[in-house]
NUMAR-472588 format. One record per residue: residue in one letter; x negated, y negated, z negated of N, C-alpha, C in turn. Coordinates in steps of 0.1 Angstrom, whole numbers, plus 5000, padded with zeros to 4 digits. Layout:
N
aXYZXYZXYZ;...
This chain:
154
m275212522617274412382619276412302616;r275812202610277612092610277111972624;m278112002627278811842635278511742632;k278311642636278611542638279911462647;t280611392637281811342642281211212651;i281911172661281111002667282510982671;y282610852666283910812670283810632681;i284210652692283810562699285110472704;i284510342697285310252698285810162710;p286510162719286310072729285809932727;t284809852735285109762735285709612740;l286709682745288009552741288409552730;f288409632723289009682711288109592699;l287109612702286009502690285909382696;i286509322710286009192711287409112707;i288809182706290109152696289709162690;l289209202675289409272665288009162660;f287009162663286009062661286208922664;g286408892676286308752684287208692692;n288008582684289308522692288908532705;t289808572716289708582729290908462730;k291608462726292708312726292208152733;l292608172745292207952743293807952742;y293407812733295007722731294907632737;a295907602744295807442751297107362740;q296407252745296907092735298807112737;s299107122727300607052725300806942724;g302206872730302506742729302306702713;q302206762702302906732692301306752689;e300506812690298506772690298206682692;l299206622706298506452708299006352707;v300506402695300906302687299706272679;d299706332668299006382664297306322663;i296806332670295506272676296106132682;c296606112685296905942688297605882677;g297905922668298205872657297205832653;m296005892646295005862645294405742648;v294305782661293605602671294605492669;a295705522663296805392663296605332650;g295905412644295605352627296605412621;h297305502621298605542611298105592597;a297205682600296405672582296005592577;t295305492581295205392576295705282573;g297205322577298405202570298305102581;d297405062590297305002599298404962609;a299505052611300405032620301405222617;t302205182617303205272615304305312628;l304205452628304705532641306505492641;l306705472655308205452657308505552665;k308405582674308805672684307505752691;d307205832694306405912701307305942713;f306405932724307605992742306206082748;q306306182749305606292751305906332770;i304706292778305106302789304206352799;k305106462805304606572809305006542831;l304006532835304606492852303506602863;d304106652871303606702880303006662891;e301706702900301006602905302606542918;a302006422926302806382939301906462947;k303006472954303306562972302406482976;p301306502986301006432995301906333006;g301606213005302506153012303206083000;e303706072987304606102981304205982969;e305105912963304605802951304205912943;a303805892936303705962923304605962915;p305006062907306206082896306105982884;r306605932880306805912863308005872857;a307705882846308805862834308605712834;v310305682828310605552823311705582811;y311305472804311805462790312805352789;s313605312778314005232775314005202758;v313005062755313605062743313804892737;v314404892724314804762719313404722712;l313004612714311704552706312604362701;s312104402690312704312680311504162683;k312204032682311603892683310103852672;n309603822676308703822660307803932652;t307804062661307204132659305904202667;e304804262663303404322671303604432672;y303904522683303904632683302604672688;l302004812690300904862698301905002701;f300805032717301205102721300005152721;s299605332723299105382720299105532729;i298005562741298505632750296705732750;c297305872748296505982747296306042757;n295906142765295606222772295306372768;s296406442773295606582770294506642777;r293406692771292106712777292406882789;d293406942791294007032794294306962812;y294706832816295106842826294206742831;p294206672846293606592849293706462849;g295406452845296106292851295806192838;e295106072839295405982830296205912829;a296905862818298205782821297805662821;i298805592830299005482830300405422825;f300005352815301105252808301405132813;q302805062815303404942817304304892807;l304604812805305704762794306404632803;y307904632807308304562818309304472809;d310004362815310804312806311504252824;n312704332825313104312840311904332852;n312004302852310904282865309304222865;r309304202851308004112848307004242840;l306004252848304904342842304304232827;l304404272817303804202803302804272798;v302604382800301304462795301004612798;t299704632802299504752811297904812800;n297504952803296605022793295405042809;y295905022819295105012833295004882838;i293304832844293404712851292704742863;i293904742874293304792889292204722891;s292304602892290904482896290104592894;t289604562881288304632873288304772870;g289304852871289305022864289105062852;k289304942843289104952831290305022826;y290505092816291105172809291205172797;y292605122790292605102776292705212768;p292705282755294005412751294705322740;k294705222739296105132730296004962735;v297104972736297404812741298204732731;s298604552730299104552717300204432726;f301304402716302404342728303404222716;k303404152715303404042704305304022711;c306004032704307504032713308103892712;s307903842719308903632715310403652721;t310503792723312303742727313203942724;t313803952717314904072713315504112727;g315104232724315904272741315304412745;v315804502753315704582760314504572772;y313604622766312104652777312004802783;h310904822797311204932803309804982800;m309605102795308105142795307905252810;f307205272817306605332826305805442825;i305805512826304005592828304105652838;t302505672847302505752859300905802852;f300405882861299005962860298505902873;k297405842867296105772879296205852887;e296605832899296105872916297105992915;g298306012907299406092913299206172907;k298306232898297706372893298606362880;q298806592881299206642875298806582859;g299706562850299306512837300006552827;l299606572812300606532801299806472790;a300506372786299906282778301006242768;v300206182757302006072747301905952749;t302605872746302605742743303405712728;l302805612720303105612704303405462704;l305005432703305105292696305005302684;s304605182677303805162665304105012664;f304905012651305104872641303704862641;v303104712645301604632638302204562625;k302804452626303204342616303704262619;r304504162608305404052612304103952613;l305003902622304103732626304303622617;
């Protein structure tokens, strides 16, 4: 009588071989690409000037929310678009604010209404250094990108 050989392949090996068990986190570059579509880069409505990738830890109890601060030079008679995209892997929603000295010029989050905007435009009337502040709502941990794009000459 002839014996049959039986091959036992562990279940884990089959899962690895035939199923993709990896879960990929969203990277900053993926967010830049997604945000570029939101900003209209693919359609030519806006031209990317610079991207800012922001990753901040959660605020500790009793502490102010961490923030990222960037300085940018903007030119007179130019319209800029700021696009803000959040990673799906973190709970934080990015709040963008643009300041000229101590004066808030534009933000993507209106506190009084709770309304959040994924992009905001700014028509620059004076060439100079402006300051961008990015925090995450309620001091939560977050990963986001902010794109600075050129829209058009006025």
